ZAMI-844556 format. One record per residue: residue in one letter; x, y, z of N, C-alpha, C in turn. Coordinates in steps of 0.1 Angstrom, whole numbers, padded with zeros to 4 digits, always signed. Layout:
aXYZXYZXYZ
...
This chain:
x-0042+0626+0803-0032+0636+0798-0018+0631+0801
x-0010+0628+0791+0003+0623+0793+0013+0633+0797
x+0021+0630+0807+0032+0639+0811+0045+0634+0804
x+0051+0643+0796+0064+0639+0789+0076+0644+0797
x+0087+0637+0795+0099+0639+0803+0110+0645+0795
x+0121+0650+0801+0133+0653+0795+0141+0640+0792
x+0150+0641+0783+0158+0629+0779+0173+0632+0782
x+0178+0626+0792+0192+0629+0796+0199+0615+0800
x+0211+0613+0794+0218+0601+0797+0210+0588+0793
x+0202+0589+0783+0194+0578+0778+0182+0575+0787
x+0179+0583+0796+0167+0581+0805+0158+0593+0804
x+0145+0590+0806+0134+0600+0806+0132+0604+0820
x+0135+0617+0823+0136+0622+0837+0127+0635+0838
x+0122+0637+0850+0114+0649+0853+0124+0660+0857
x+0119+0672+0855+0126+0684+0859+0127+0686+0874
x+0138+0692+0878+0140+0694+0893+0130+0705+0897
x+0124+0712+0888+0114+0723+0892+0101+0717+0897
x+0098+0705+0892+0085+0699+0896+0073+0705+0888
x+0076+0714+0879+0066+0721+0871+0065+0716+0857
x+0054+0718+0851+0052+0714+0837+0044+0725+0829
x+0044+0724+0816+0036+0733+0808+0028+0725+0798
x+0018+0731+0792+0010+0724+0782+0014+0727+0768
x+0013+0717+0759+0014+0719+0745-0001+0718+0739
x-0005+0729+0732-0018+0730+0728-0020+0726+0713
x-0031+0720+0710-0036+0718+0696-0041+0731+0691
x-0034+0738+0682-0039+0751+0678-0052+0752+0670
x-0057+0740+0666-0070+0739+0660-0081+0739+0670
x-0078+0736+0682-0089+0735+0693-0085+0744+0705
x-0073+0747+0707-0068+0754+0719-0067+0745+0731
x-0069+0732+0729-0069+0723+0741-0055+0716+0742
x-0052+0712+0754-0039+0706+0756-0038+0692+0751
x-0026+0688+0745-0024+0674+0740-0014+0667+0749
x-0009+0674+0759+0001+0668+0768+0008+0678+0776
x+0015+0674+0787+0023+0683+0795+0038+0680+0794
x+0046+0690+0795+0061+0688+0793+0068+0695+0804
x+0081+0692+0806+0089+0697+0818+0092+0711+0816
x+0089+0719+0826+0094+0733+0827+0108+0732+0834
x+0118+0730+0825+0131+0727+0831+0139+0739+0836
x+0148+0736+0845+0156+0746+0852+0170+0747+0846
x+0177+0757+0850+0191+0758+0847+0199+0746+0851
x+0196+0740+0863+0202+0729+0868+0200+0716+0859
x+0188+0715+0854+0185+0704+0844+0193+0705+0832
x+0194+0718+0827+0202+0720+0815+0217+0717+0817
x+0222+0721+0828+0236+0719+0831+0239+0704+0832
x+0229+0696+0838+0231+0682+0839+0231+0675+0825
x+0223+0680+0816+0223+0675+0802+0236+0679+0795
x+0241+0691+0797+0254+0695+0791+0265+0686+0797
x+0266+0684+0810+0276+0676+0816+0276+0662+0811
x+0264+0657+0809+0262+0643+0803+0268+0643+0789
x+0265+0653+0781+0270+0653+0767+0286+0654+0767
x+0291+0662+0777+0305+0664+0778+0312+0651+0782
x+0306+0643+0791+0312+0630+0795+0312+0620+0784
x+0302+0621+0775+0301+0611+0764+0309+0615+0752
x+0314+0628+0752+0320+0634+0740+0332+0626+0734
x+0341+0622+0742+0353+0616+0737+0350+0602+0731
x+0342+0594+0738+0338+0581+0733+0331+0581+0720
x+0322+0591+0718+0315+0592+0706+0324+0597+0695
x+0333+0607+0698+0342+0612+0688+0352+0601+0683
x+0355+0591+0692+0364+0580+0688+0357+0569+0681
x+0344+0569+0680+0337+0559+0672+0339+0563+0657
x+0343+0553+0649+0346+0556+0635+0333+0562+0628
x+0336+0571+0620+0325+0578+0613+0315+0569+0606
x+0320+0558+0598+0311+0549+0592+0302+0542+0602
x+0307+0539+0614+0299+0533+0625+0289+0542+0630
x+0292+0555+0632+0283+0565+0636+0271+0566+0625
x+0275+0565+0613+0265+0566+0602+0255+0556+0602
x+0258+0544+0607+0248+0533+0608+0236+0537+0616
x+0239+0544+0627+0228+0549+0635+0218+0558+0628
x+0224+0566+0619+0216+0576+0611+0207+0568+0601
x+0213+0558+0595+0205+0550+0586+0193+0543+0593
x+0196+0538+0605+0185+0532+0613+0174+0542+0617
x+0178+0554+0621+0169+0564+0624+0160+0567+0612
x+0166+0568+0600+0159+0571+0588+0149+0560+0585
x+0153+0547+0587+0144+0536+0585+0132+0536+0594
x+0134+0540+0607+0124+0540+0617+0114+0552+0614
x+0119+0563+0610+0111+0574+0606+0102+0571+0594
x+0107+0564+0585+0100+0560+0573+0088+0550+0577
x+0092+0541+0586+0082+0531+0591+0070+0538+0598
x+0073+0549+0605+0063+0555+0614+0058+0568+0608
x+0061+0571+0595+0058+0584+0589+0044+0588+0591
x+0034+0580+0588+0020+0584+0588+0016+0588+0603
x+0020+0580+0612+0016+0583+0626+0023+0596+0631
x+0036+0598+0627+0043+0610+0631+0037+0622+0624
x+0032+0621+0612+0027+0632+0604+0014+0637+0611
x+0005+0627+0614-0008+0631+0621-0006+0637+0634
x+0004+0632+0642+0007+0638+0655+0012+0652+0653
x+0021+0654+0643+0026+0668+0641+0015+0677+0637
x+0006+0673+0628-0005+0682+0624-0013+0686+0636
x-0015+0677+0645-0023+0680+0657-0016+0690+0666
x-0003+0689+0667+0004+0698+0676+0008+0711+0670
x+0012+0711+0657+0017+0723+0651+0006+0730+0643
x-0004+0722+0637-0015+0728+0629-0013+0727+0614
x-0001+0725+0609+0000+0724+0594-0008+0713+0589
x-0012+0715+0576-0021+0705+0570-0013+0692+0568
x-0020+0681+0567-0014+0668+0568-0004+0666+0556
x-0007+0671+0545+0002+0670+0533+0015+0676+0537
x+0015+0688+0543+0028+0694+0547+0035+0687+0558
x+0027+0682+0567+0033+0674+0579+0040+0662+0573
x+0035+0655+0563+0041+0644+0557+0055+0648+0551
x+0054+0660+0544+0067+0665+0539+0077+0669+0549
x+0073+0673+0560+0082+0677+0572+0089+0664+0576
x+0081+0653+0578+0087+0640+0583+0096+0635+0572
x+0092+0636+0559+0100+0631+0548+0114+0638+0548
x+0114+0651+0551+0127+0658+0552+0136+0652+0562
x+0130+0648+0573+0138+0642+0584+0143+0629+0579
x+0135+0621+0572+0139+0608+0567+0151+0610+0557
x+0149+0620+0548+0159+0622+0538+0173+0627+0544
x+0172+0636+0554+0184+0642+0559+0192+0632+0567
x+0186+0623+0574+0193+0613+0582+0199+0603+0572
x+0192+0599+0561+0198+0590+0551+0210+0597+0544
x+0208+0610+0540+0218+0617+0533+0231+0619+0542
x+0229+0623+0554+0240+0625+0563+0247+0612+0567
x+0239+0601+0567+0245+0588+0569+0256+0585+0559
x+0253+0589+0546+0263+0588+0535+0276+0595+0538
x+0275+0606+0545+0287+0614+0548+0296+0607+0557
x+0292+0597+0564+0300+0589+0573+0313+0583+0566
x+0312+0581+0553+0323+0577+0545+0330+0588+0537
x+0326+0600+0539+0331+0611+0531+0336+0623+0540
x+0340+0620+0552+0345+0631+0560+0359+0634+0557
x+0362+0638+0545+0375+0639+0540+0382+0651+0547
x+0395+0650+0548+0404+0661+0551+0410+0666+0538
x+0422+0673+0539+0429+0678+0527+0443+0675+0528
x+0449+0672+0517+0464+0672+0516+0469+0684+0509
x+0480+0689+0513+0486+0701+0507+0501+0700+0505
x+0506+0705+0494+0520+0704+0491+0529+0710+0503
x+0539+0704+0507+0548+0709+0517+0559+0717+0510
x+0564+0727+0517+0575+0735+0512+0588+0729+0516
x+0588+0718+0524+0600+0712+0529+0601+0698+0523
x+0613+0693+0520+0615+0680+0514+0612+0669+0525
x+0607+0658+0520+0604+0647+0528+0594+0650+0539
x+0585+0660+0537+0575+0663+0546+0561+0661+0540
x+0552+0656+0547+0538+0653+0542+0528+0662+0550
x+0520+0670+0544+0511+0679+0551+0497+0675+0548
x+0489+0673+0559+0475+0669+0557+0466+0675+0568
x+0453+0676+0566+0444+0680+0576+0434+0669+0578
x+0429+0668+0590+0418+0659+0593+0407+0666+0600
x+0395+0661+0599+0383+0668+0606+0382+0662+0620
x+0380+0671+0630+0378+0667+0643+0364+0673+0648
x+0357+0665+0656+0344+0670+0661+0346+0683+0669
x+0335+0692+0669+0336+0704+0677+0335+0701+0692
x+0326+0692+0696+0324+0688+0710+0309+0688+0713
x+0305+0694+0724+0291+0695+0727+0284+0706+0720
x+0273+0703+0713+0266+0713+0705+0252+0716+0711
x+0248+0728+0713+0235+0732+0717+0226+0734+0705
x+0215+0728+0704+0206+0728+0693+0192+0735+0697
x+0189+0746+0692+0177+0753+0696+0168+0755+0683
x+0156+0749+0684+0148+0748+0672+0134+0754+0673
x+0128+0758+0662+0115+0765+0662+0103+0755+0661
x+0091+0760+0660+0079+0752+0660+0074+0750+0646
x+0078+0758+0636+0072+0757+0623+0075+0745+0614
x+0088+0740+0616+0091+0727+0611+0097+0718+0622
x+0088+0713+0630+0092+0707+0643+0099+0694+0643
x+0100+0688+0631+0108+0676+0630+0119+0678+0620
x+0116+0684+0609+0126+0686+0598+0138+0694+0603
x+0136+0705+0610+0147+0714+0615+0155+0707+0625
x+0150+0701+0636+0158+0693+0645+0167+0683+0637
x+0161+0676+0627+0168+0666+0620+0179+0672+0612
x+0177+0684+0606+0188+0691+0599+0200+0693+0607
x+0198+0696+0620+0208+0699+0629+0215+0687+0636
x+0206+0678+0640+0211+0666+0648+0219+0657+0639
x+0214+0654+0626+0220+0644+0618+0235+0648+0614
x+0238+0660+0610+0252+0663+0607+0261+0663+0619
x+0255+0668+0631+0262+0669+0643+0266+0655+0648
x+0257+0645+0646+0259+0631+0650+0270+0625+0642
x+0269+0626+0629+0278+0618+0620+0292+0624+0621
x+0293+0637+0624+0306+0643+0626+0312+0641+0640
x+0305+0633+0648+0311+0629+0661+0309+0639+0673
x+0299+0647+0671+0295+0656+0682+0284+0651+0691
x+0284+0654+0704+0273+0652+0713+0265+0664+0714
x+0253+0663+0720+0244+0675+0719+0233+0675+0729
x+0228+0687+0731+0216+0690+0739+0206+0697+0730
x+0194+0692+0729+0183+0698+0720+0174+0705+0729
x+0171+0718+0726+0160+0725+0732+0150+0728+0721
x+0138+0721+0721+0128+0723+0711+0119+0735+0715
x+0112+0740+0705+0102+0751+0709+0092+0746+0719
x+0088+0754+0727+0077+0751+0737+0064+0750+0731
x+0062+0754+0718+0049+0752+0711+0048+0738+0705
x+0059+0731+0703+0059+0718+0696+0069+0708+0703
x+0068+0707+0716+0078+0697+0722+0074+0683+0720
x+0062+0680+0717+0058+0665+0715+0064+0660+0702
x+0065+0668+0692+0071+0663+0679+0086+0660+0681
x+0092+0669+0689+0107+0667+0692+0108+0655+0700
x+0099+0652+0710+0100+0640+0718+0098+0628+0709
x+0089+0628+0700+0087+0617+0691+0100+0614+0683
x+0107+0624+0679+0120+0622+0672+0131+0616+0681
x+0132+0621+0693+0142+0616+0703+0138+0602+0707
x+0126+0598+0708+0122+0584+0710+0127+0575+0699
x+0127+0580+0687+0132+0572+0676+0147+0571+0676
x+0154+0582+0680+0168+0582+0681+0172+0572+0692
x+0164+0571+0703+0167+0562+0714+0165+0547+0709
x+0154+0545+0701+0150+0532+0696+0161+0527+0686
x+0167+0537+0679+0178+0533+0670+0191+0528+0676
x+0192+0530+0690+0203+0526+0697+0215+0535+0698
x+0212+0548+0695+0223+0558+0697+0227+0558+0712
x+0240+0557+0714+0245+0555+0728+0240+0566+0738
x+0238+0561+0750+0233+0570+0760+0242+0583+0762
x+0236+0594+0763+0243+0606+0766+0248+0614+0753
x+0247+0607+0741+0251+0614+0729+0241+0625+0725
x+0228+0621+0725+0217+0631+0723+0209+0632+0736
x+0207+0645+0740+0200+0648+0752+0189+0659+0748
x+0178+0659+0755+0168+0669+0752+0162+0674+0765
x+0161+0688+0765+0156+0695+0777+0145+0704+0772
x+0133+0703+0777+0122+0713+0773+0121+0724+0783
x+0116+0735+0779+0114+0746+0788+0116+0760+0781
x+0117+0770+0789+0118+0784+0783+0132+0788+0780
x+0133+0799+0773+0146+0804+0769+0155+0809+0781
x+0148+0814+0791+0155+0820+0802+0163+0809+0810
x+0157+0797+0812+0164+0786+0819+0172+0777+0811
x+0167+0774+0799+0173+0764+0790+0182+0770+0779
x+0176+0778+0771+0183+0784+0760+0195+0793+0764
x+0193+0801+0774+0204+0810+0779+0216+0802+0784
x+0213+0791+0791+0224+0782+0796+0231+0776+0785
x+0224+0771+0775+0231+0765+0764+0240+0775+0757
x+0236+0787+0755+0244+0797+0748+0256+0801+0756
x+0254+0802+0769+0265+0808+0778+0274+0798+0784
x+0270+0785+0785+0278+0775+0792+0291+0772+0784
x+0302+0773+0791+0315+0772+0784+0318+0757+0779
x+0311+0747+0784+0313+0734+0780+0306+0731+0766
x+0297+0740+0762+0290+0740+0749+0299+0747+0739
x+0304+0740+0729+0313+0745+0719+0307+0750+0706
x+0294+0747+0704+0288+0752+0692+0273+0753+0695
x+0267+0763+0688+0252+0766+0689+0247+0766+0675
x+0236+0759+0673+0228+0759+0660+0214+0764+0664
x+0210+0775+0658+0197+0782+0662+0189+0785+0650
x+0176+0783+0650+0167+0788+0640+0156+0795+0647
x+0154+0808+0643+0144+0816+0650+0144+0830+0646
x+0141+0839+0655+0140+0853+0652+0153+0860+0651
x+0153+0871+0644+0166+0880+0643+0170+0885+0657
x+0160+0889+0665+0164+0894+0678+0171+0884+0687
x+0166+0872+0687+0173+0861+0695+0186+0858+0689
x+0187+0858+0675+0200+0856+0669+0210+0866+0673
x+0206+0878+0674+0216+0889+0678+0220+0887+0692
x+0211+0882+0701+0214+0880+0715+0224+0869+0716
x+0222+0858+0708+0231+0847+0708+0245+0851+0704
x+0246+0859+0693+0259+0864+0688+0266+0872+0699
x+0259+0879+0707+0266+0888+0717+0270+0880+0729
x+0263+0868+0732+0265+0861+0744+0272+0847+0743
x+0274+0843+0731+0279+0829+0729+0295+0828+0731
x+0301+0839+0733+0316+0839+0735+0323+0834+0722
x+0332+0824+0724+0340+0820+0713+0334+0807+0706
x+0322+0804+0710+0316+0792+0704+0314+0794+0689
x+0314+0783+0681+0310+0783+0667+0294+0785+0667
x+0289+0794+0660+0274+0795+0659+0269+0795+0645
x+0258+0789+0643+0251+0789+0630+0237+0794+0633
x+0233+0805+0626+0220+0811+0628+0212+0811+0615
x+0200+0806+0616+0190+0807+0605+0179+0816+0610
x+0178+0828+0605+0168+0838+0610+0157+0841+0601
x+0149+0851+0604+0137+0855+0597+0140+0861+0584
x+0130+0862+0575+0131+0869+0562+0119+0877+0560
x+0120+0886+0549+0109+0894+0545+0109+0893+0530
x+0101+0883+0525+0103+0879+0511+0092+0884+0501
x+0097+0888+0490+0088+0894+0480+0088+0885+0467
x+0076+0884+0461+0075+0877+0448+0073+0889+0438
x+0082+0889+0428+0081+0900+0418+0075+0894+0405
x+0064+0901+0400+0057+0897+0389+0058+0907+0378
x+0064+0904+0367+0066+0913+0356+0054+0913+0346
x+0054+0922+0336+0042+0923+0328+0041+0912+0317
x+0052+0904+0316+0052+0893+0306+0050+0879+0313
x+0047+0879+0326+0046+0867+0334+0034+0859+0330
x+0035+0846+0332+0023+0837+0332+0015+0839+0345
x+0004+0846+0344-0003+0851+0356-0009+0839+0364
x-0013+0828+0357-0019+0817+0364-0008+0810+0372
x+0004+0809+0366+0016+0803+0373+0020+0812+0385
x+0020+0825+0383+0024+0834+0393+0014+0833+0405
x+0001+0833+0402-0009+0832+0412-0008+0820+0421
x-0005+0808+0414-0003+0796+0422+0009+0797+0431
x+0019+0803+0426+0032+0804+0434+0029+0814+0446
x+0022+0825+0443+0020+0834+0454+0011+0828+0465
x+0000+0822+0461-0009+0816+0471-0002+0805+0479
x+0005+0797+0473+0013+0786+0480+0023+0793+0489
x+0030+0803+0484+0041+0809+0491+0035+0817+0503
x+0023+0823+0502+0017+0831+0512+0010+0822+0523
x+0003+0812+0519-0006+0805+0528-0001+0791+0531
x+0010+0786+0525+0016+0773+0529+0021+0775+0543
x+0019+0765+0551+0023+0765+0566+0016+0777+0572
x+0004+0781+0567-0004+0793+0572+0005+0805+0572
x+0015+0806+0563+0023+0818+0562+0034+0818+0572
x+0036+0807+0580+0045+0807+0591+0059+0801+0588
x+0065+0807+0579+0079+0803+0574+0088+0815+0572
x+0101+0813+0574+0110+0824+0571+0110+0826+0556
x+0106+0816+0548+0106+0817+0534+0092+0821+0528
x+0083+0824+0537+0069+0827+0532+0069+0840+0524
x+0061+0840+0514+0059+0853+0506+0050+0862+0513
x+0056+0873+0519+0048+0882+0526+0044+0895+0518
x+0049+0896+0506+0045+0907+0498+0047+0904+0483
x+0040+0911+0474+0041+0909+0460+0044+0923+0454
x+0054+0923+0445+0057+0935+0438+0054+0932+0423
x+0043+0939+0418+0038+0936+0405+0039+0948+0395
x+0041+0945+0383+0042+0955+0372+0028+0962+0371
x+0029+0975+0369+0016+0983+0369+0007+0978+0358
x+0012+0972+0347+0003+0968+0336-0006+0956+0339
x-0001+0948+0349-0009+0936+0352-0014+0935+0366
x-0012+0946+0374-0015+0945+0388-0030+0942+0391
x-0039+0949+0383-0053+0947+0386-0057+0932+0383
x-0053+0927+0371-0056+0914+0367-0051+0903+0377
x-0038+0906+0382-0032+0897+0392-0040+0897+0405
x-0044+0909+0409-0052+0910+0421-0065+0902+0420
x-0072+0903+0409-0084+0896+0407-0082+0881+0409
x-0071+0876+0402-0068+0862+0403-0064+0857+0417
x-0057+0865+0424-0053+0862+0437-0065+0861+0447
x-0074+0871+0446-0085+0872+0454-0094+0860+0452
x-0096+0857+0439-0105+0845+0435-0099+0832+0441
x-0086+0830+0439-0080+0818+0444-0080+0817+0459
x-0077+0828+0465-0076+0829+0480-0090+0826+0487
x-0100+0831+0481-0114+0829+0487-0118+0814+0486
x-0112+0806+0477-0115+0792+0476-0108+0783+0486
x-0098+0789+0493-0090+0781+0503-0099+0778+0515
x-0098+0765+0519-0106+0761+0531-0097+0761+0543
x-0102+0768+0554-0095+0769+0566-0101+0759+0577
x-0092+0753+0584-0096+0744+0594-0085+0735+0600
x-0089+0724+0607-0080+0715+0613-0072+0708+0602
x-0059+0709+0603-0050+0704+0593-0050+0689+0591
x-0056+0682+0600-0057+0667+0599-0067+0663+0589
x-0076+0672+0585-0087+0669+0575-0081+0671+0561
x-0083+0661+0553-0077+0662+0539-0083+0672+0530
x-0095+0677+0534-0102+0688+0526-0097+0702+0530
x-0089+0703+0540-0084+0716+0544-0071+0721+0537
x-0071+0733+0533-0059+0739+0526-0050+0747+0536
x-0056+0753+0546-0049+0762+0555-0052+0759+0569
x-0042+0756+0577-0045+0752+0591-0045+0765+0600
x-0045+0763+0613-0045+0774+0623-0032+0780+0624
x-0031+0792+0630-0018+0798+0634-0014+0790+0647
x-0002+0792+0651+0004+0784+0662-0001+0787+0675
x-0005+0800+0678-0010+0803+0692-0017+0817+0691
x-0022+0821+0703-0030+0833+0704-0021+0846+0700
x-0008+0846+0704+0000+0857+0700+0002+0859+0685
x+0002+0847+0678+0003+0848+0663-0010+0854+0657
x-0021+0851+0663-0034+0857+0659-0033+0873+0661
x-0029+0876+0673-0028+0891+0676-0019+0898+0667
x-0008+0891+0663+0002+0897+0654-0004+0899+0640
x-0012+0889+0636-0018+0890+0623-0029+0901+0623
x-0036+0903+0634-0045+0914+0635-0038+0927+0634
x-0027+0928+0640-0019+0941+0640-0014+0944+0626
x-0009+0934+0619-0005+0936+0605-0016+0940+0596
x-0028+0934+0598-0039+0937+0590-0044+0951+0592
x-0043+0956+0604-0046+0969+0608-0037+0979+0600
x-0024+0976+0600-0015+0985+0593-0018+0985+0578
x-0021+0973+0573-0025+0972+0558-0037+0980+0555
x-0047+0980+0564-0059+0989+0561-0056+1004+0561
x-0046+1008+0569-0042+1022+0570-0034+1026+0557
x-0026+1016+0552-0017+1020+0541-0023+1017+0527
x-0034+1008+0527-0040+1005+0514-0054+1001+0516
x-0058+0990+0508-0072+0985+0509-0072+0970+0511
x-0081+0965+0518-0083+0951+0521-0092+0945+0511
x-0087+0935+0504-0095+0929+0493-0103+0916+0498
x-0098+0910+0508-0106+0898+0514-0099+0895+0527
x-0107+0888+0536-0102+0883+0548-0099+0894+0558
x-0089+0892+0567-0085+0903+0576-0091+0902+0590
x-0096+0891+0594-0102+0890+0607-0100+0876+0614
x-0099+0876+0627-0098+0863+0634-0112+0857+0634
x-0112+0843+0633-0125+0836+0634-0130+0835+0648
x-0142+0836+0650-0148+0835+0663-0152+0820+0666
x-0141+0812+0666-0143+0797+0668-0132+0792+0677
x-0133+0780+0683-0122+0775+0690-0109+0774+0681
x-0098+0775+0688-0085+0774+0680-0080+0788+0676
x-0069+0788+0669-0062+0801+0665-0063+0803+0650
x-0075+0806+0645-0077+0808+0631-0078+0823+0627
x-0073+0826+0616-0073+0840+0611-0077+0840+0596
């Protein structure tokens, strides 16, 4: 069983707590590695490191910063299949989706690398003679990046790549459900030669790591993807930091009476069961015209019953496990509400097998 470390000042270091936690394969419920249960002190050290490196990285020309992003993209592309398989093992999503997750990281690092030559400011007419007025872009400073487990490589990449090319240093706190995938990404960032201290990673819970990132005055920006409740907490406690929040959704697919029902069915099934429904963009409800609702129900049930549930690493599987036991309990609770409010047409129970299947 491999013990993974934090990444601070270009070195892999253990937490001062001396404690670790397990990352589980949700298809089996078994551990795939241990990770640092970091302390507030660990987080502060990572922040201080990012602060010390801030000025040097900000003074590096943007096109030069961009070269690191291009190299990260190349390395991700080279290791795509291995990274995808490891992600599927840790997060549970089917291999096809895991490949798409890694591809998003490949694409965003390449795209943001291009921005290294396009960090334009603005010129504006002056109201005074012989005066020239212009604006330039300056880095924010140290950025705290807090990411979820459902897109464990794509979402960190979305946040890290633009922060890097714009001259910011950062501390990443990945989800404790998928720390290995984040570690894989940071290992590639290290291999690409990004200077020590520019990117730092600390694993652990919200109380010791996330709270410190949000409240520490040396952190000038927070980028968070996760629940609405946590987003509200960040808004109330971040002070004058710049914050970017991507929170949950409750999404409906509307099907009118003139719709192509086969096309609608495909869209609904993919929207509902892709990533095992664990996305902020997942289709959690369907609003259908009364003229076609029965026919649409029949098509949905028929197609849903054909979906194969299992370990996402198998190419014959359509739907992987849920992320953890709490997600199974939540699904049971929602199913219970559904039974009370309407009727259950198929499914609706947790599987009596190893792993977190519903």
